[in-house]
VMD Tcl script that draws the C-alpha trace (Angstrom):
set ca {
  {154.22 100.79 18.77}
  {153.05 103.70 20.95}
  {154.15 106.24 18.30}
  {152.17 104.36 15.65}
  {149.07 104.40 17.88}
  {149.43 108.16 18.45}
  {149.82 108.80 14.69}
  {146.74 106.69 13.92}
  {144.72 108.46 16.62}
  {145.71 111.88 15.29}
  {144.93 110.87 11.71}
  {141.47 109.57 12.63}
  {140.74 112.72 14.65}
  {141.65 114.90 11.66}
  {139.47 112.79 9.37}
  {136.49 113.05 11.73}
  {136.96 116.82 12.03}
  {136.97 117.07 8.24}
  {133.77 115.05 7.99}
  {132.05 117.23 10.58}
  {133.06 120.38 8.73}
  {131.77 118.90 5.48}
  {128.23 118.33 6.82}
  {125.53 119.73 4.58}
  {123.66 122.78 5.80}
  {120.11 123.51 4.69}
  {118.03 126.67 4.76}
  {114.59 125.93 6.15}
  {111.21 127.60 6.53}
  {107.84 126.71 8.02}
  {106.15 123.90 6.03}
  {103.12 126.18 5.49}
  {105.25 128.90 3.91}
  {104.59 129.02 0.15}
  {108.33 129.25 -0.69}
  {109.57 126.06 -2.32}
  {113.06 126.90 -3.54}
  {115.65 129.61 -3.07}
  {119.06 130.45 -4.49}
  {122.04 131.30 -2.27}
  {121.97 134.92 -3.45}
  {118.35 135.25 -2.34}
  {118.95 133.63 1.05}
  {121.93 135.89 1.71}
  {119.63 138.92 1.29}
  {117.62 137.83 4.34}
  {120.56 136.80 6.53}
  {122.58 139.92 5.71}
  {119.76 142.41 6.27}
  {119.05 143.43 2.69}
  {115.47 142.16 2.66}
  {112.75 141.84 5.28}
  {110.55 139.36 3.44}
  {111.55 136.65 5.95}
  {112.51 136.80 9.63}
  {116.02 135.30 9.80}
  {117.15 133.16 12.73}
  {120.81 132.61 13.56}
  {122.52 129.76 15.35}
  {124.74 130.48 18.39}
  {127.48 133.04 17.69}
  {130.42 130.76 18.38}
  {128.92 127.64 16.78}
  {130.68 125.94 13.90}
  {127.47 125.72 11.89}
  {127.11 129.51 11.96}
  {130.66 130.05 10.72}
  {130.22 127.39 8.02}
  {126.83 128.77 6.98}
  {128.01 132.33 6.31}
  {131.18 131.11 4.60}
  {129.22 128.83 2.27}
  {126.31 131.20 1.72}
  {128.11 134.50 1.20}
  {131.85 133.82 1.43}
  {132.02 135.83 4.66}
  {133.47 135.07 8.07}
  {131.64 135.96 11.28}
  {133.53 139.25 11.75}
  {132.50 140.38 8.26}
  {128.88 139.47 8.98}
  {129.00 141.41 12.26}
  {130.46 144.44 10.48}
  {127.71 144.35 7.86}
  {125.04 144.18 10.56}
  {126.69 146.96 12.57}
  {126.20 149.32 9.60}
  {122.58 148.28 9.18}
  {121.81 148.73 12.88}
  {123.68 152.06 13.08}
  {121.62 153.48 10.21}
  {118.39 152.17 11.72}
  {117.62 150.00 8.71}
  {117.28 146.70 10.49}
  {117.69 144.46 13.48}
  {120.10 141.53 13.70}
  {118.60 138.05 13.42}
  {117.54 136.45 16.68}
  {120.28 134.17 17.99}
  {119.10 130.72 19.02}
  {121.32 128.26 20.82}
  {120.56 124.97 19.11}
  {119.15 123.37 16.01}
  {116.17 122.25 18.09}
  {115.44 125.89 19.03}
  {115.69 126.96 15.38}
  {113.26 124.23 14.30}
  {110.81 125.10 17.08}
  {110.90 128.83 16.21}
  {110.35 128.09 12.51}
  {107.46 125.75 13.30}
  {105.83 128.62 15.23}
  {106.41 131.40 12.66}
  {105.41 131.09 9.01}
  {107.73 134.00 8.12}
  {110.85 132.65 9.85}
  {113.88 131.37 7.94}
  {116.83 129.56 9.46}
  {119.58 127.05 8.82}
  {120.29 123.65 10.31}
  {122.26 120.50 9.58}
  {120.62 118.46 6.85}
  {120.63 115.44 9.15}
  {118.28 117.29 11.56}
  {115.51 117.90 9.00}
  {112.10 116.55 9.95}
  {108.51 117.45 9.09}
  {108.56 120.55 11.34}
  {110.57 122.41 8.68}
  {110.76 122.62 4.89}
  {114.10 122.72 3.04}
  {114.31 125.46 0.41}
  {118.10 125.51 -0.15}
  {120.93 123.04 0.40}
  {124.44 124.40 0.80}
  {127.26 121.99 -0.07}
}
mol new
graphics top color blue
foreach p $ca { graphics top sphere $p radius 0.5 }
foreach p [lrange $ca 0 end-1] q [lrange $ca 1 end] { graphics top cylinder $p $q radius 0.2 }
display resetview
């Protein structure tokens, strides 16, 4: 009976972890920003330093949402993103996105800057931000 309980507990833990990893991520801007829609390729330009039209905001470096975001957006892991930014910084062509430590901080920063762009869990969207891209 105890072995069955342990197996069921492990199975439910794995299922919950899978659901958490499958959460939708959205790219958001200030509600007053005129942007209404964006493609993944466009968004990756801002978050990978190839365009300065928006001011990108990152989640905490070791957060799961950050890893999931870059994987879904550009097919890159965090070390690849860091390497890309290292080249940009070394050549003086840009500055890494500001790193914020929570979804609440990202939403607050976006609400205060019409040019900011960030990413959060879809479940955290409220009227302080406007969704312009949903990543599966």
